[in-house]
C-alpha positions in Angstrom: -68.2 19.6 19.7 -64.7 18.2 19.4 -61.9 19.9 21.1 -59.6 21.4 18.4 -56.6 20.8 20.7 -57.5 17.2 20.9 -57.9 16.9 17.2 -54.5 18.5 16.6 -52.9 16.2 19.1 -54.5 13.1 17.5 -53.2 14.2 14.1 -49.7 14.4 15.5 -50.0 11.0 17.0 -51.2 9.4 13.8 -48.7 11.2 11.4 -46.3 8.7 9.8 -42.8 8.7 11.1 -40.0 9.7 8.7 -37.9 6.8 7.6 -34.1 7.0 7.4 -33.1 6.4 3.7 -31.2 3.2 3.2 -28.2 4.8 1.6 -27.7 7.0 4.7 -26.9 3.8 6.6 -24.4 2.6 4.0 -21.3 4.1 5.7 -22.3 2.4 9.0 -22.7 -0.9 7.3 -19.3 -0.6 5.6 -17.7 0.3 8.9 -19.2 -2.6 10.8 -18.2 -5.0 8.0 -14.5 -3.8 8.1 -14.5 -3.9 11.9 -15.8 -7.5 11.7 -13.1 -8.5 9.2 -10.4 -7.0 11.4 -11.8 -8.8 14.5 -12.1 -12.0 12.5 -8.4 -11.8 11.6 -7.5 -11.2 15.3 -9.6 -14.1 16.5 -7.9 -16.4 14.1 -4.6 -15.1 15.3 -3.6 -13.8 11.9 -1.6 -10.6 11.5 -3.6 -8.1 9.3 -0.2 -7.3 7.7 -0.2 -10.8 6.1 -3.6 -10.4 4.3 -3.3 -12.6 1.2 -2.9 -10.8 -2.1 -4.6 -12.1 -5.3 -1.3 -11.4 -7.1 0.9 -13.6 -5.0 2.7 -16.2 -7.1 1.6 -14.4 -10.2 3.6 -12.1 -12.6 4.1 -8.6 -11.5 1.9 -6.0 -13.3 3.2 -5.2 -16.8 3.1 -1.4 -16.4 5.4 1.5 -17.4 6.2 4.2 -14.8 8.2 7.2 -15.7 10.8 8.7 -13.4 10.1 11.3 -10.7 10.6 14.6 -12.4 14.0 16.2 -11.5 15.1 13.4 -9.2 18.8 12.7 -9.4 21.4 10.5 -7.6 25.1 11.3 -7.8 24.4 13.7 -10.6 22.5 11.2 -12.7 18.7 11.0 -13.2 17.0 8.3 -11.2 15.1 6.2 -13.9 11.6 4.9 -13.7 10.8 1.2 -14.5 8.6 -1.2 -16.5 7.3 -4.6 -15.8 10.2 -6.0 -17.9 12.7 -4.4 -15.6 11.5 -6.6 -12.7 13.0 -9.7 -14.4 16.5 -11.0 -14.2 17.2 -10.5 -10.5 15.3 -10.5 -7.2 13.7 -7.1 -6.7 12.0 -5.5 -3.7 9.3 -3.0 -4.7 8.3 -0.4 -2.1 5.3 1.8 -2.4 5.9 5.2 -0.6 4.9 8.9 -0.5 6.4 12.0 1.1 3.1 12.7 2.9 3.1 9.2 4.4 4.3 9.4 8.1 4.9 5.6 8.4 7.1 5.8 5.3 9.5 8.0 7.3 9.4 5.5 10.1 10.4 2.5 7.9 13.0 4.4 5.9 16.0 3.2 7.9 15.1 -0.4 7.0 15.0 0.5 3.4 18.4 2.2 3.7 19.7 -1.0 5.2 18.1 -3.1 2.4 19.5 -0.8 -0.3 23.0 -1.8 0.8 22.3 -5.5 0.1 24.0 -6.3 -3.3 21.9 -9.4 -3.8 18.7 -7.5 -4.4 17.5 -4.4 -6.3 15.2 -1.9 -4.6 12.6 -0.2 -6.7 10.2 2.4 -5.4 6.7 3.4 -6.5 6.1 7.1 -5.6 2.4 7.1 -4.9 0.3 10.3 -5.7 3.1 12.6 -4.8 4.3 16.0 -6.1 7.8 15.7 -7.6 9.2 18.5 -5.5 7.9 16.9 -2.3 9.3 13.5 -3.3 12.7 15.1 -4.0 12.6 16.9 -0.7 11.7 13.7 1.1 14.5 11.6 -0.4 16.9 14.5 -0.1 16.3 14.7 3.6 16.2 11.0 4.4 18.5 9.6 1.6 17.6 7.6 -1.5 18.0 3.9 -1.1 16.2 3.1 -4.4 17.8 1.9 -7.7 14.8 3.0 -9.7 11.7 5.0 -8.8 8.5 5.1 -10.8 6.1 8.0 -10.4 2.5 6.8 -9.9 0.9 10.2 -10.3 -2.7 8.9 -10.7 -2.5 5.9 -8.4 -3.2 3.5 -11.3 -0.1 1.4 -10.8 -1.0 1.0 -7.1 -4.4 -0.4 -8.1 -2.7 -2.9 -10.5 -0.4 -4.0 -7.6 -3.4 -4.4 -5.3 -2.1 -1.9 -2.8 -4.2 -1.6 0.4 -2.4 1.5 1.7 1.0 3.2 1.8 3.5 1.9 2.6 3.6 -1.6 1.2 6.5 -3.8 0.2 6.7 -6.6 -2.3 9.3 -9.2 -3.1 9.5 -10.2 -6.7 11.7 -13.1 -7.8 14.1 -13.2 -10.8 11.3 -14.4 -13.1 9.2 -11.4 -12.3 6.8 -13.3 -10.0 5.4 -11.7 -6.8 6.4 -14.0 -3.9 5.6 -11.9 -0.8 3.7 -8.8 0.2 4.1 -6.9 3.4 1.4 -4.4 4.4 2.3 -1.4 6.5 5.6 0.0 7.6 8.6 -2.2 8.2 9.8 -2.0 11.8 13.2 -3.3 13.1 11.4 -6.3 14.5 9.3 -7.2 11.4 12.2 -6.5 9.1 14.4 -9.0 11.0 11.8 -11.6 11.9 9.3 -11.5 9.0 10.6 -9.7 5.9 14.2 -10.9 5.8 13.3 -14.6 6.2 10.9 -14.3 3.3 13.6 -12.5 1.2 16.2 -15.1 2.0 13.7 -17.8 0.9 13.1 -16.0 -2.5 16.9 -15.5 -3.0 17.4 -19.3 -2.5 15.0 -20.1 -5.4 16.7 -21.5 -8.5 16.6 -19.1 -11.5 14.9 -20.4 -14.6 
């Protein structure tokens, strides 16, 4: 007679193993792919902040952004902007949010840029509450000439934003000429961003 304990053990040994669903591995695959891309950039000696944008040397998105509700400057409402407003002069477009810690770190550079009469500084307030945006700029100062409220994040998608903050240089014809990913630092502002801005400022106007 067969030993029942032996039969039970044999059944356990021959029972099929549970397989891990393929979709459960997807986050790991995505993580490995992104890590590989970052490593690839480092191996090539390229700064991830200079990742090419599909919009470079192409017209800025033709969108319309309303103002941040209740935001004023010197007693006057700070206007939003449209794609048409980006033509006629060199414009720096900065994507920011009150909840973005690096945005606070780069703000002194924007304050400095806002004093440069050769350029206009436009802001895109990304997925922010109006009262938080007003508090943020009230505390740190408002260097922007215009600020568009991107409540849904749609404008950021059209601009190809990777993350907040990001800064774009748009020439007088409304063409995106440079994109800087991440917060501007004193060093990157001086050695990377300003040379690019000077180059765009030197372009002949059509």
